[in-house]
C-alpha positions in Angstrom: 114.4 94.3 95.3 114.4 92.5 98.5 112.2 93.9 101.3 112.2 91.6 104.4 109.4 91.6 107.0 109.8 92.6 110.5 109.7 95.5 113.1 112.6 97.5 114.2 114.5 95.4 116.6 116.0 96.6 119.8 119.5 98.3 119.6 122.7 96.3 120.5 125.3 98.5 122.2 127.9 95.9 123.1 129.3 95.4 119.8 133.2 95.4 119.6 135.0 96.3 116.4 136.5 93.4 114.5 135.6 90.5 112.2 133.3 87.7 113.3 132.8 84.3 111.6 129.5 82.7 111.5 128.4 79.0 111.1 128.7 77.7 107.5 124.9 77.5 106.9 124.1 81.1 107.9 123.9 84.3 106.0 124.6 87.7 107.5 122.8 90.8 105.9 123.5 94.3 106.6 120.1 96.0 106.9 119.1 99.7 106.3 115.7 100.8 107.5 114.1 103.6 105.3 111.0 105.8 105.6 108.8 108.2 103.6 106.7 110.7 105.4 105.0 112.2 102.5 104.5 111.3 98.9 107.3 112.4 96.5 105.8 114.6 93.8 106.8 113.8 90.1 108.4 110.4 90.8 107.1 108.5 87.7 104.0 107.8 85.8 102.5 104.8 88.0 101.8 101.6 86.5 98.4 100.1 86.8 98.0 98.0 90.0 95.6 95.4 90.7 95.0 94.3 94.3 94.6 90.6 94.7 92.9 89.5 97.9 92.6 85.8 97.2 95.7 84.9 95.2 95.8 81.5 93.5 98.5 79.9 95.6 100.5 78.3 92.9 100.4 81.4 90.7 101.5 83.6 93.7 104.2 81.2 94.5 105.7 81.2 91.0 105.6 85.0 90.8 107.1 85.4 94.2 109.9 83.0 93.5 110.6 84.2 89.9 111.2 87.7 91.2 112.7 86.8 94.6 114.8 83.7 94.3 117.8 85.5 92.7 117.9 87.4 96.0 117.1 84.3 98.2 113.5 85.3 99.0 112.0 82.0 100.3 108.9 82.9 102.3 106.4 81.7 99.6 108.4 78.3 99.3 107.7 77.7 103.0 104.0 78.5 102.9 101.4 75.9 102.2 98.4 77.0 100.0 96.4 77.2 103.2 99.0 79.5 104.7 98.9 81.8 101.6 95.1 81.9 101.9 95.1 82.7 105.5 97.8 85.3 105.1 95.8 87.4 102.5 92.5 86.8 104.2 93.8 89.3 106.7 92.6 92.8 105.4 95.9 94.4 106.7 97.7 92.4 104.1 97.8 94.1 100.6 99.1 92.2 97.5 99.2 94.1 94.2 100.3 92.9 90.6 101.6 95.6 88.4 100.7 95.8 84.6 102.2 97.9 81.8 100.0 99.6 79.2 99.7 96.4 77.1 98.3 94.6 80.3 101.4 92.4 80.8 102.2 91.5 84.3 105.4 93.0 85.2 106.0 92.6 88.9 104.5 92.7 92.5 104.3 94.7 95.6 103.2 93.7 99.1 102.5 95.9 102.1 101.1 95.6 105.6 99.0 98.1 107.4 100.6 98.0 110.8 99.6 99.3 114.3 100.0 103.1 114.6 98.7 104.0 111.3 101.9 103.0 109.5 102.6 100.9 106.3 105.4 98.7 105.9 106.3 97.6 102.2 107.4 93.9 102.7 108.2 92.8 99.2 108.6 94.6 96.0 110.2 93.6 92.6 110.2 93.3 88.9 110.4 90.2 86.9 114.2 89.8 86.3 113.9 90.0 82.5 112.4 93.5 82.8 114.9 95.3 84.9 116.9 98.1 83.4 113.8 99.5 81.3 112.7 102.2 83.9 109.7 100.1 85.0 110.9 99.8 88.6 110.1 103.5 89.4 106.8 103.3 87.8 105.9 100.0 89.7 106.9 101.7 93.0 105.0 104.8 92.0 101.9 102.6 91.5 102.5 100.8 94.9 102.9 104.1 96.7 99.9 105.7 95.1 97.9 102.8 96.4 99.5 102.9 99.9 99.2 106.7 100.4 95.4 106.6 99.6 95.2 104.8 103.0 96.6 108.0 104.7 99.3 106.5 106.8 101.6 108.7 108.9 104.5 107.0 107.1 105.5 104.3 104.9 108.5 102.3 105.7 110.7 99.3 104.6 114.1 97.7 105.2 116.6 96.5 102.7 119.3 93.9 102.6 122.9 93.8 101.5 122.3 90.7 99.6 120.0 92.6 97.2 121.2 94.6 94.2 123.9 97.1 94.9 121.7 100.0 93.6 118.9 99.5 96.1 119.6 102.2 98.6 119.8 104.8 95.8 116.6 103.4 94.1 114.6 103.9 97.2 116.0 107.3 98.0 115.0 108.3 94.5 111.6 107.1 95.5 111.2 109.4 98.4 112.6 107.1 101.3 115.4 108.2 103.6 117.5 105.9 105.9 116.9 106.1 109.6 118.5 103.0 111.1 121.0 100.4 110.3 121.6 96.9 111.6 122.1 93.3 110.7 120.2 90.0 110.3 121.5 86.5 110.6 119.2 83.8 108.7 119.5 80.4 107.6 120.7 80.0 104.1 117.6 78.8 102.2 119.7 76.7 99.6 121.1 74.6 102.5 117.7 74.6 104.3 116.2 73.3 101.2 113.5 75.9 100.4 115.4 77.2 97.3 117.6 75.3 94.8 121.3 75.2 95.4 122.0 77.2 92.2 120.0 80.2 93.3 121.8 83.6 93.6 125.3 82.5 92.7 126.6 86.0 93.4 126.0 85.1 97.1 128.6 82.5 98.5 127.1 79.2 99.6 129.2 77.7 102.4 127.9 74.4 103.8 131.1 73.1 105.3 132.6 74.4 108.5 136.2 75.7 108.1 138.7 73.8 110.1 142.2 75.2 110.6 144.8 73.4 108.7 142.2 71.2 106.9 142.4 70.8 103.1 
């Protein structure tokens, strides 16, 4: 499930109703910000979570892209080994790998301890082959168990319309409630070259500007 990084932006109040077209190499995401102010009791039996403070860059990159490339996550593809090491050397950055009872690695969660005693979940997801087995809530339960131990005032995240259609319902079932909405315009990573062009076929790839009357 995609969770992208960043603080809540300023509100735009001069938006008129109607359709707008964007350049061919851009993607528009409808974004929902969600928060939890207290742990949700009885969420699920948490999976074992192992914090990794110095991830091996190639392995981290492979995990990140296996989980995220179907949803156009490309941050790890843009980071060098040194970038990855420097990022997780910051104690505010938390990376956890989740494991099932057999010890198999099933997914990851990242969160950032932000100013104001808050935690932002930045990335979260299962390996694609493991979805639909009830492991998502258990992975989130494990991640939230680690996060609430730090006694934040709230935990928040934001989601994207290019993510799975069930993502809002999933996060609500995990104790999060929407508190703001907006949009994000990004470069298409398949055109930018940070992800293969055949990633995320459910999201249209448009790399040629439309010209009226052209065929």
